[in-house]
PQR file with spaces between the fields and no chain letter, atoms N, CA, C, O and H, PARSE charges and radii, in Angstrom:
ATOM       1  N    MET     1       0.997   -1.191    0.058 -0.4000 1.5000
ATOM       2  CA   MET     1       0.076   -0.072   -0.012 -0.0000 2.0000
ATOM       3  C    MET     1       0.745    0.980   -0.282  0.5500 1.7000
ATOM       4  O    MET     1       1.767    1.045    0.401 -0.5500 1.4000
ATOM       5  N    ARG     2       0.551    2.138   -1.241 -0.4000 1.5000
ATOM       6  CA   ARG     2       1.176    3.389   -1.259 -0.0000 2.0000
ATOM       7  C    ARG     2       0.205    4.374    0.220  0.5500 1.7000
ATOM       8  O    ARG     2      -0.978    4.259    0.539 -0.5500 1.4000
ATOM       9  H    ARG     2      -0.279    2.086   -1.796  0.4000 1.0000
ATOM      10  N    LEU     3       1.235    5.234    0.796 -0.4000 1.5000
ATOM      11  CA   LEU     3       0.699    6.076    1.803 -0.0000 2.0000
ATOM      12  C    LEU     3       0.939    7.345    0.758  0.5500 1.7000
ATOM      13  O    LEU     3       1.957    7.472    0.077 -0.5500 1.4000
ATOM      14  H    LEU     3       2.196    5.328    0.536  0.4000 1.0000
ATOM      15  N    GLU     4      -0.177    8.249    0.759 -0.4000 1.5000
ATOM      16  CA   GLU     4       0.700   10.026    0.365 -0.0000 2.0000
ATOM      17  C    GLU     4       1.084   10.717    1.621  0.5500 1.7000
ATOM      18  O    GLU     4       1.248   10.422    2.805 -0.5500 1.4000
ATOM      19  H    GLU     4      -1.004    8.146    1.312  0.4000 1.0000
ATOM      20  N    LYS     5       1.179   12.074    0.631 -0.4000 1.5000
ATOM      21  CA   LYS     5       2.049   12.772    1.599 -0.0000 2.0000
ATOM      22  C    LYS     5       1.246   12.678    3.050  0.5500 1.7000
ATOM      23  O    LYS     5       1.714   12.331    4.134 -0.5500 1.4000
ATOM      24  H    LYS     5       1.045   12.314   -0.330  0.4000 1.0000
ATOM      25  N    TYR     6       0.182   13.004    2.803 -0.4000 1.5000
ATOM      26  CA   TYR     6      -0.626   13.564    4.229 -0.0000 2.0000
ATOM      27  C    TYR     6      -1.943   11.906    4.425  0.5500 1.7000
ATOM      28  O    TYR     6      -2.728   11.323    3.677 -0.5500 1.4000
ATOM      29  H    TYR     6      -0.199   13.286    1.922  0.4000 1.0000
ATOM      30  N    SER     7      -1.612   11.806    5.482 -0.4000 1.5000
ATOM      31  CA   SER     7      -3.237   10.182    5.936 -0.0000 2.0000
ATOM      32  C    SER     7      -4.038   11.295    7.170  0.5500 1.7000
ATOM      33  O    SER     7      -3.730   12.265    7.861 -0.5500 1.4000
ATOM      34  H    SER     7      -0.974   12.279    6.089  0.4000 1.0000
ATOM      35  N    VAL     8      -5.106   10.516    6.928 -0.4000 1.5000
ATOM      36  CA   VAL     8      -6.111   11.001    7.886 -0.0000 2.0000
ATOM      37  C    VAL     8      -6.672    9.920    8.679  0.5500 1.7000
ATOM      38  O    VAL     8      -7.395    9.113    8.096 -0.5500 1.4000
ATOM      39  H    VAL     8      -5.356    9.728    6.366  0.4000 1.0000
ATOM      40  N    GLY     9      -6.376    9.740   10.312 -0.4000 1.5000
ATOM      41  CA   GLY     9      -7.231    8.672   10.827 -0.0000 2.0000
ATOM      42  C    GLY     9      -8.399    9.003   11.082  0.5500 1.7000
ATOM      43  O    GLY     9      -8.732   10.052   11.633 -0.5500 1.4000
ATOM      44  H    GLY     9      -5.788   10.395   10.786  0.4000 1.0000
ATOM      45  N    LEU    10      -9.378    7.820   10.566 -0.4000 1.5000
ATOM      46  CA   LEU    10     -11.017    7.707   10.115 -0.0000 2.0000
ATOM      47  C    LEU    10     -11.559    7.101   11.252  0.5500 1.7000
ATOM      48  O    LEU    10     -10.839    6.155   11.571 -0.5500 1.4000
ATOM      49  H    LEU    10      -9.107    6.968   10.118  0.4000 1.0000
ATOM      50  N    GLY    11     -12.821    7.275   12.242 -0.4000 1.5000
ATOM      51  CA   GLY    11     -13.356    5.918   12.727 -0.0000 2.0000
ATOM      52  C    GLY    11     -14.747    5.953   13.248  0.5500 1.7000
ATOM      53  O    GLY    11     -15.090    6.235   14.396 -0.5500 1.4000
ATOM      54  H    GLY    11     -13.406    8.043   11.983  0.4000 1.0000
ATOM      55  N    ASP    12     -15.837    5.477   11.785 -0.4000 1.5000
ATOM      56  CA   ASP    12     -16.664    6.098   12.301 -0.0000 2.0000
ATOM      57  C    ASP    12     -17.008    5.809   14.277  0.5500 1.7000
ATOM      58  O    ASP    12     -17.658    4.768   14.367 -0.5500 1.4000
ATOM      59  H    ASP    12     -15.558    5.247   10.853  0.4000 1.0000
ATOM      60  N    ARG    13     -16.836    6.214   15.211 -0.4000 1.5000
ATOM      61  CA   ARG    13     -17.027    6.506   16.540 -0.0000 2.0000
ATOM      62  C    ARG    13     -18.480    5.811   16.689  0.5500 1.7000
ATOM      63  O    ARG    13     -18.466    4.658   17.120 -0.5500 1.4000
ATOM      64  H    ARG    13     -16.307    7.060   15.138  0.4000 1.0000
ATOM      65  N    PHE    14     -19.778    6.410   16.369 -0.4000 1.5000
ATOM      66  CA   PHE    14     -20.896    5.941   16.529 -0.0000 2.0000
ATOM      67  C    PHE    14     -21.748    5.563   15.782  0.5500 1.7000
ATOM      68  O    PHE    14     -22.915    5.472   16.162 -0.5500 1.4000
ATOM      69  H    PHE    14     -19.790    7.346   16.019  0.4000 1.0000
ATOM      70  N    LEU    15     -21.299    5.200   14.331 -0.4000 1.5000
ATOM      71  CA   LEU    15     -21.688    5.245   13.292 -0.0000 2.0000
ATOM      72  C    LEU    15     -22.841    6.041   12.970  0.5500 1.7000
ATOM      73  O    LEU    15     -24.070    5.999   12.911 -0.5500 1.4000
ATOM      74  H    LEU    15     -20.351    5.274   14.023  0.4000 1.0000
ATOM      75  N    HIS    16     -21.876    6.762   12.797 -0.4000 1.5000
ATOM      76  CA   HIS    16     -22.486    8.652   12.330 -0.0000 2.0000
ATOM      77  C    HIS    16     -21.567    9.513   11.406  0.5500 1.7000
ATOM      78  O    HIS    16     -22.003   10.118   10.425 -0.5500 1.4000
ATOM      79  H    HIS    16     -20.878    6.795   12.845  0.4000 1.0000
ATOM      80  N    GLN    17     -20.216    9.519   11.813 -0.4000 1.5000
ATOM      81  CA   GLN    17     -19.242   10.138   11.270 -0.0000 2.0000
ATOM      82  C    GLN    17     -18.536    9.544    9.774  0.5500 1.7000
ATOM      83  O    GLN    17     -17.648    9.928    9.013 -0.5500 1.4000
ATOM      84  H    GLN    17     -19.863    9.028   12.609  0.4000 1.0000
ATOM      85  N    GLY    18     -19.255    8.668    9.830 -0.4000 1.5000
ATOM      86  CA   GLY    18     -18.791    8.097    8.251 -0.0000 2.0000
ATOM      87  C    GLY    18     -18.189    8.686    6.873  0.5500 1.7000
ATOM      88  O    GLY    18     -17.103    8.841    6.314 -0.5500 1.4000
ATOM      89  H    GLY    18     -19.977    8.356   10.448  0.4000 1.0000
ATOM      90  N    ARG    19     -19.377    8.885    6.701 -0.4000 1.5000
ATOM      91  CA   ARG    19     -20.047    9.835    5.337 -0.0000 2.0000
ATOM      92  C    ARG    19     -19.606   10.892    5.016  0.5500 1.7000
ATOM      93  O    ARG    19     -19.053   11.282    3.987 -0.5500 1.4000
ATOM      94  H    ARG    19     -20.259    8.759    7.155  0.4000 1.0000
ATOM      95  N    ALA    20     -19.929   11.470    6.157 -0.4000 1.5000
ATOM      96  CA   ALA    20     -18.894   13.122    6.048 -0.0000 2.0000
ATOM      97  C    ALA    20     -17.374   13.036    6.276  0.5500 1.7000
ATOM      98  O    ALA    20     -16.811   13.973    5.710 -0.5500 1.4000
ATOM      99  H    ALA    20     -20.378   11.154    6.992  0.4000 1.0000
ATOM     100  N    GLN    21     -16.535   12.218    6.919 -0.4000 1.5000
ATOM     101  CA   GLN    21     -15.148   12.158    7.236 -0.0000 2.0000
ATOM     102  C    GLN    21     -15.028   10.763    6.082  0.5500 1.7000
ATOM     103  O    GLN    21     -14.539    9.767    6.616 -0.5500 1.4000
ATOM     104  H    GLN    21     -16.992   11.457    7.379  0.4000 1.0000
ATOM     105  N    LEU    22     -15.285   10.647    5.090 -0.4000 1.5000
ATOM     106  CA   LEU    22     -15.007    9.863    3.614 -0.0000 2.0000
ATOM     107  C    LEU    22     -15.541   11.144    2.100  0.5500 1.7000
ATOM     108  O    LEU    22     -15.045   11.001    0.982 -0.5500 1.4000
ATOM     109  H    LEU    22     -15.682   11.456    4.657  0.4000 1.0000
ATOM     110  N    GLN    23     -16.649   12.364    2.429 -0.4000 1.5000
ATOM     111  CA   GLN    23     -16.884   13.529    2.359 -0.0000 2.0000
ATOM     112  C    GLN    23     -15.751   14.270    2.191  0.5500 1.7000
ATOM     113  O    GLN    23     -15.564   15.015    1.230 -0.5500 1.4000
ATOM     114  H    GLN    23     -17.052   12.481    3.337  0.4000 1.0000
ATOM     115  N    ALA    24     -15.031   14.103    3.038 -0.4000 1.5000
ATOM     116  CA   ALA    24     -14.028   15.176    3.240 -0.0000 2.0000
ATOM     117  C    ALA    24     -12.988   14.657    2.703  0.5500 1.7000
ATOM     118  O    ALA    24     -12.488   15.478    1.934 -0.5500 1.4000
ATOM     119  H    ALA    24     -15.182   13.497    3.819  0.4000 1.0000
ATOM     120  N    ILE    25     -12.276   13.449    2.742 -0.4000 1.5000
ATOM     121  CA   ILE    25     -11.055   13.021    1.699 -0.0000 2.0000
ATOM     122  C    ILE    25     -11.585   13.214    0.503  0.5500 1.7000
ATOM     123  O    ILE    25     -10.684   13.851   -0.042 -0.5500 1.4000
ATOM     124  H    ILE    25     -12.682   12.783    3.367  0.4000 1.0000
ATOM     125  N    VAL    26     -12.830   13.048   -0.651 -0.4000 1.5000
ATOM     126  CA   VAL    26     -13.606   13.092   -1.640 -0.0000 2.0000
ATOM     127  C    VAL    26     -13.199   14.710   -2.007  0.5500 1.7000
ATOM     128  O    VAL    26     -12.535   15.065   -2.981 -0.5500 1.4000
ATOM     129  H    VAL    26     -13.562   12.530   -0.208  0.4000 1.0000
ATOM     130  N    ASN    27     -13.724   15.500   -1.060 -0.4000 1.5000
ATOM     131  CA   ASN    27     -13.580   17.386   -1.388 -0.0000 2.0000
ATOM     132  C    ASN    27     -11.972   17.477   -1.037  0.5500 1.7000
ATOM     133  O    ASN    27     -11.424   18.529   -1.363 -0.5500 1.4000
ATOM     134  H    ASN    27     -14.263   15.212   -0.269  0.4000 1.0000
ATOM     135  N    ALA    28     -11.316   16.649   -0.516 -0.4000 1.5000
ATOM     136  CA   ALA    28      -9.823   17.126   -0.707 -0.0000 2.0000
ATOM     137  C    ALA    28      -8.738   16.988   -1.884  0.5500 1.7000
ATOM     138  O    ALA    28      -7.838   17.683   -2.354 -0.5500 1.4000
ATOM     139  H    ALA    28     -11.762   15.794   -0.250  0.4000 1.0000
ATOM     140  N    LYS    29      -9.441   15.407   -2.168 -0.4000 1.5000
ATOM     141  CA   LYS    29      -9.015   15.432   -3.508 -0.0000 2.0000
ATOM     142  C    LYS    29      -9.279   16.054   -4.620  0.5500 1.7000
ATOM     143  O    LYS    29      -8.602   16.056   -5.647 -0.5500 1.4000
ATOM     144  H    LYS    29     -10.173   14.842   -1.786  0.4000 1.0000
ATOM     145  N    GLU    30     -10.848   16.892   -4.292 -0.4000 1.5000
ATOM     146  CA   GLU    30     -11.063   17.780   -5.572 -0.0000 2.0000
ATOM     147  C    GLU    30     -10.354   18.602   -5.303  0.5500 1.7000
ATOM     148  O    GLU    30      -9.643   18.812   -6.286 -0.5500 1.4000
ATOM     149  H    GLU    30     -11.398   16.890   -3.457  0.4000 1.0000
ATOM     150  N    ALA    31     -10.040   19.402   -4.294 -0.4000 1.5000
ATOM     151  CA   ALA    31      -8.892   20.180   -4.503 -0.0000 2.0000
ATOM     152  C    ALA    31      -7.378   20.028   -4.725  0.5500 1.7000
ATOM     153  O    ALA    31      -6.432   20.811   -4.639 -0.5500 1.4000
ATOM     154  H    ALA    31     -10.617   19.231   -3.496  0.4000 1.0000
ATOM     155  N    GLY    32      -7.460   19.156   -4.939 -0.4000 1.5000
ATOM     156  CA   GLY    32      -5.626   18.811   -5.702 -0.0000 2.0000
ATOM     157  C    GLY    32      -4.729   18.090   -4.428  0.5500 1.7000
ATOM     158  O    GLY    32      -3.506   17.952   -4.442 -0.5500 1.4000
ATOM     159  H    GLY    32      -8.228   18.520   -5.009  0.4000 1.0000
ATOM     160  N    VAL    33      -5.691   17.648   -3.277 -0.4000 1.5000
ATOM     161  CA   VAL    33      -5.072   16.996   -1.586 -0.0000 2.0000
ATOM     162  C    VAL    33      -5.197   15.698   -2.188  0.5500 1.7000
ATOM     163  O    VAL    33      -6.293   15.502   -2.715 -0.5500 1.4000
ATOM     164  H    VAL    33      -6.684   17.760   -3.266  0.4000 1.0000
ATOM     165  N    ASP    34      -4.262   14.642   -2.259 -0.4000 1.5000
ATOM     166  CA   ASP    34      -4.259   13.772   -1.791 -0.0000 2.0000
ATOM     167  C    ASP    34      -3.678   13.248   -0.271  0.5500 1.7000
ATOM     168  O    ASP    34      -2.618   13.551    0.278 -0.5500 1.4000
ATOM     169  H    ASP    34      -3.373   14.800   -1.831  0.4000 1.0000
ATOM     170  N    ILE    35      -4.908   12.235    0.261 -0.4000 1.5000
ATOM     171  CA   ILE    35      -4.789   12.085    1.387 -0.0000 2.0000
ATOM     172  C    ILE    35      -5.258   10.400    1.217  0.5500 1.7000
ATOM     173  O    ILE    35      -6.208    9.929    0.591 -0.5500 1.4000
ATOM     174  H    ILE    35      -5.769   11.989   -0.184  0.4000 1.0000
ATOM     175  N    THR    36      -4.152    9.685    2.066 -0.4000 1.5000
ATOM     176  CA   THR    36      -4.623    8.480    2.882 -0.0000 2.0000
ATOM     177  C    THR    36      -5.396    8.108    3.763  0.5500 1.7000
ATOM     178  O    THR    36      -4.949    8.079    4.910 -0.5500 1.4000
ATOM     179  H    THR    36      -3.381   10.067    2.574  0.4000 1.0000
ATOM     180  N    PRO    37      -6.733    7.723    3.534 -0.5600 1.5000
ATOM     181  CA   PRO    37      -7.580    7.538    5.108  0.2800 2.0000
ATOM     182  C    PRO    37      -7.117    6.309    5.864  0.5500 1.7000
ATOM     183  O    PRO    37      -7.004    5.271    5.212 -0.5500 1.4000
ATOM     184  N    VAL    38      -6.802    6.294    7.312 -0.4000 1.5000
ATOM     185  CA   VAL    38      -6.103    5.312    7.453 -0.0000 2.0000
ATOM     186  C    VAL    38      -7.580    5.544    8.943  0.5500 1.7000
ATOM     187  O    VAL    38      -7.956    6.378    9.767 -0.5500 1.4000
ATOM     188  H    VAL    38      -6.894    7.137    7.842  0.4000 1.0000
ATOM     189  N    TRP    39      -8.020    3.706    8.293 -0.4000 1.5000
ATOM     190  CA   TRP    39      -9.020    2.859    9.681 -0.0000 2.0000
ATOM     191  C    TRP    39      -8.521    3.496   11.050  0.5500 1.7000
ATOM     192  O    TRP    39      -7.405    3.215   11.487 -0.5500 1.4000
ATOM     193  H    TRP    39      -7.715    3.028    7.624  0.4000 1.0000
ATOM     194  N    ASN    40      -9.277    4.254   11.631 -0.4000 1.5000
ATOM     195  CA   ASN    40      -8.888    3.796   13.483 -0.0000 2.0000
ATOM     196  C    ASN    40     -10.262    3.557   14.593  0.5500 1.7000
ATOM     197  O    ASN    40     -11.144    4.408   14.708 -0.5500 1.4000
ATOM     198  H    ASN    40     -10.183    4.483   11.275  0.4000 1.0000
ATOM     199  N    LYS    41     -10.257    2.727   15.082 -0.4000 1.5000
ATOM     200  CA   LYS    41     -11.331    2.566   15.941 -0.0000 2.0000
ATOM     201  C    LYS    41     -10.736    1.751   16.851  0.5500 1.7000
ATOM     202  O    LYS    41     -10.187    0.675   16.617 -0.5500 1.4000
ATOM     203  H    LYS    41      -9.540    2.035   14.988  0.4000 1.0000
ATOM     204  N    SER    42     -10.932    2.594   18.460 -0.4000 1.5000
ATOM     205  CA   SER    42     -10.420    1.321   19.700 -0.0000 2.0000
ATOM     206  C    SER    42     -11.277    0.640   20.463  0.5500 1.7000
ATOM     207  O    SER    42     -12.448    0.852   20.780 -0.5500 1.4000
ATOM     208  H    SER    42     -11.378    3.468   18.650  0.4000 1.0000
ATOM     209  N    ASP    43     -10.619   -0.098   20.677 -0.4000 1.5000
ATOM     210  CA   ASP    43     -11.478   -1.238   21.623 -0.0000 2.0000
ATOM     211  C    ASP    43     -12.527   -0.871   22.322  0.5500 1.7000
ATOM     212  O    ASP    43     -13.484   -1.615   22.109 -0.5500 1.4000
ATOM     213  H    ASP    43      -9.669   -0.270   20.419  0.4000 1.0000
ATOM     214  N    ARG    44     -12.797    0.216   23.286 -0.4000 1.5000
ATOM     215  CA   ARG    44     -13.698    0.749   23.611 -0.0000 2.0000
ATOM     216  C    ARG    44     -14.712    1.153   22.685  0.5500 1.7000
ATOM     217  O    ARG    44     -15.837    0.731   22.951 -0.5500 1.4000
ATOM     218  H    ARG    44     -12.020    0.820   23.459  0.4000 1.0000
ATOM     219  N    GLU    45     -14.619    1.717   21.878 -0.4000 1.5000
ATOM     220  CA   GLU    45     -15.772    2.107   20.350 -0.0000 2.0000
ATOM     221  C    GLU    45     -16.161    1.063   19.992  0.5500 1.7000
ATOM     222  O    GLU    45     -17.341    1.042   19.641 -0.5500 1.4000
ATOM     223  H    GLU    45     -13.705    2.060   21.661  0.4000 1.0000
ATOM     224  N    HIS    46     -15.482   -0.058   19.928 -0.4000 1.5000
ATOM     225  CA   HIS    46     -15.889   -1.498   19.285 -0.0000 2.0000
ATOM     226  C    HIS    46     -16.854   -1.971   20.540  0.5500 1.7000
ATOM     227  O    HIS    46     -17.897   -2.590   20.327 -0.5500 1.4000
ATOM     228  H    HIS    46     -14.523   -0.041   20.212  0.4000 1.0000
ATOM     229  N    ARG    47     -16.528   -1.717   21.506 -0.4000 1.5000
ATOM     230  CA   ARG    47     -17.472   -2.508   22.566 -0.0000 2.0000
ATOM     231  C    ARG    47     -18.285   -1.859   22.378  0.5500 1.7000
ATOM     232  O    ARG    47     -19.356   -2.465   22.407 -0.5500 1.4000
ATOM     233  H    ARG    47     -15.681   -1.214   21.678  0.4000 1.0000
ATOM     234  N    ILE    48     -18.421   -0.150   22.046 -0.4000 1.5000
ATOM     235  CA   ILE    48     -19.645    0.440   22.944 -0.0000 2.0000
ATOM     236  C    ILE    48     -21.301    0.313   21.415  0.5500 1.7000
ATOM     237  O    ILE    48     -22.525    0.383   21.525 -0.5500 1.4000
ATOM     238  H    ILE    48     -17.551    0.342   22.023  0.4000 1.0000
ATOM     239  N    VAL    49     -20.685    0.182   20.634 -0.4000 1.5000
ATOM     240  CA   VAL    49     -20.945    0.121   18.987 -0.0000 2.0000
ATOM     241  C    VAL    49     -21.654   -1.535   18.815  0.5500 1.7000
ATOM     242  O    VAL    49     -22.742   -1.752   18.282 -0.5500 1.4000
ATOM     243  H    VAL    49     -19.691    0.125   20.545  0.4000 1.0000
ATOM     244  N    GLY    50     -20.843   -2.473   19.340 -0.4000 1.5000
ATOM     245  CA   GLY    50     -20.654   -3.869   19.037 -0.0000 2.0000
ATOM     246  C    GLY    50     -20.719   -4.423   17.893  0.5500 1.7000
ATOM     247  O    GLY    50     -21.482   -5.096   17.200 -0.5500 1.4000
ATOM     248  H    GLY    50     -19.959   -2.297   19.773  0.4000 1.0000
ATOM     249  N    THR    51     -19.283   -3.756   17.883 -0.4000 1.5000
ATOM     250  CA   THR    51     -18.645   -4.574   16.454 -0.0000 2.0000
ATOM     251  C    THR    51     -17.250   -4.890   17.527  0.5500 1.7000
ATOM     252  O    THR    51     -16.945   -4.473   18.644 -0.5500 1.4000
ATOM     253  H    THR    51     -18.664   -3.209   18.446  0.4000 1.0000
ATOM     254  N    GLU    52     -16.368   -6.208   16.178 -0.4000 1.5000
ATOM     255  CA   GLU    52     -15.107   -6.155   16.312 -0.0000 2.0000
ATOM     256  C    GLU    52     -14.331   -5.980   15.169  0.5500 1.7000
ATOM     257  O    GLU    52     -14.877   -5.783   14.084 -0.5500 1.4000
ATOM     258  H    GLU    52     -16.616   -6.547   15.270  0.4000 1.0000
ATOM     259  N    PRO    53     -12.704   -6.047   15.326 -0.5600 1.5000
ATOM     260  CA   PRO    53     -11.892   -5.875   14.986  0.2800 2.0000
ATOM     261  C    PRO    53     -11.502   -6.678   13.761  0.5500 1.7000
ATOM     262  O    PRO    53     -10.984   -7.760   14.038 -0.5500 1.4000
ATOM     263  N    VAL    54     -11.617   -6.429   12.595 -0.4000 1.5000
ATOM     264  CA   VAL    54     -10.797   -7.760   11.506 -0.0000 2.0000
ATOM     265  C    VAL    54      -9.646   -8.106   11.972  0.5500 1.7000
ATOM     266  O    VAL    54      -8.703   -7.329   11.825 -0.5500 1.4000
ATOM     267  H    VAL    54     -12.038   -5.550   12.370  0.4000 1.0000
ATOM     268  N    THR    55      -9.493   -9.152   12.532 -0.4000 1.5000
ATOM     269  CA   THR    55      -7.936  -10.023   12.624 -0.0000 2.0000
ATOM     270  C    THR    55      -7.696  -10.470   11.336  0.5500 1.7000
ATOM     271  O    THR    55      -6.677  -11.114   11.086 -0.5500 1.4000
ATOM     272  H    THR    55     -10.259   -9.783   12.651  0.4000 1.0000
């Protein structure tokens, strides 16, 4: 995987922010800025929303 100069940690903490976070990446691309999204969700967040990390 090739990382761009910029990366940003994303995580749909409570199943509400994912769409807006990805739209920000698209908006940046349209403005000429390449950003690599990096998924980031803590164990606590997984427990709150009832998900599990992929291993």
